[in-house]
Residue, then its C-alpha position, 0 to 999 in steps of 0.5 A: s936234509q931232514t925234510d924237503e930242503d934238498g929239493i928246494t935248495l936244488e931248484i933255487v940254485k938251478r933257477m939262479k943258474i949257480d953251477k958249483g958255488i960256495f956254501c957255509e953251514i953254521g950248525c951242521g950237526n953230525g954231518l949226516e942230515n943238514n942243508t948243504l950236504i946235497l951241495a957238497a955231493a953236487g960238487w960245491r965247495g964249503t965250510w961247516f961249523d958245529t960243536r959236535d963231531l962228524a959221524f964220519n971220518y973227515k979229512e980236509n981237502k980243497r973242496f971242504k973244511f969242517i971247523k968244530q967250534f962254538i959260534d957267537n956274535d963275537n967270533i962269527l966274522q972271524s970264523m966266516d973269514i976262515g972259509f973266505k980264505k980257504f976258497n979265496n973268495k969273499e962271497i958265499d952263494l948259500l949260507s945255512i944257519d941252524t943253531d936252534g938259538n941265536d940264529l936271527y942275531f947271527v944273520e943280522h950281524l953278518l948282514k950289517n957287516s956286508i956278508m950278503p950271501k945270495i941264498v940264506i936258509v934259516e931255521i924258524n920257530a914255527k910255533y909263532p906263525p905270521p904275523i907274530e914277531f918273536k925272538i929269544d934274547y941273545a945268549n952266549r950259551f943258549e939252551e933250548i927249553n920247550d918252545y923258547y928257541g930261535a925266532s919267528l918267520s915274521s922276525f926273520n922277514s923283517i931283518f931280511s927285508k931291510y937288507k933287500y932279501k925276499l922270502v921264496c919258500c918254507t919247508l912243507m913238512r914241518g915249516h922249520n926252514a925258510f929260504f931267503v934270496r937277495e932281491d938282485y937275483 
């Protein structure tokens, strides 16, 4: 991970007693520095999505699938279904979304369609601290411009609260990732 996400993630899954779960990361970058690499190393199964190539040779196997694809609200459900079919499962233990753009809209679309992971990690725009609600306008082809990207922590918290998730942590170093857990856990 970029900062302290690995330790936070491992502590959350330890407290939730999830041994070897299933993850999905939308916006995994080149694969060398993301939020779920630590879970893959710990024996979890999962799927990564990004438009960039991975920085290493990739070969699909029974534990891991990489899909080079642009994600938007029109294809996110079908894309998630690829991972569900791959692992013969309808539930994700941990979802990480970091596209620098439509993340809030993706979260809301997934939750509205009953895709409710136990843990969700989202990138926040820390430029807008609580209680400020900020979100970009949805755009199929988003381009980050200065501080105009993503959504504020308060905006994410508003959406997650509607679906019975609790904010449990934010990264310490730069405050760019927030961790939400379903209330039933």
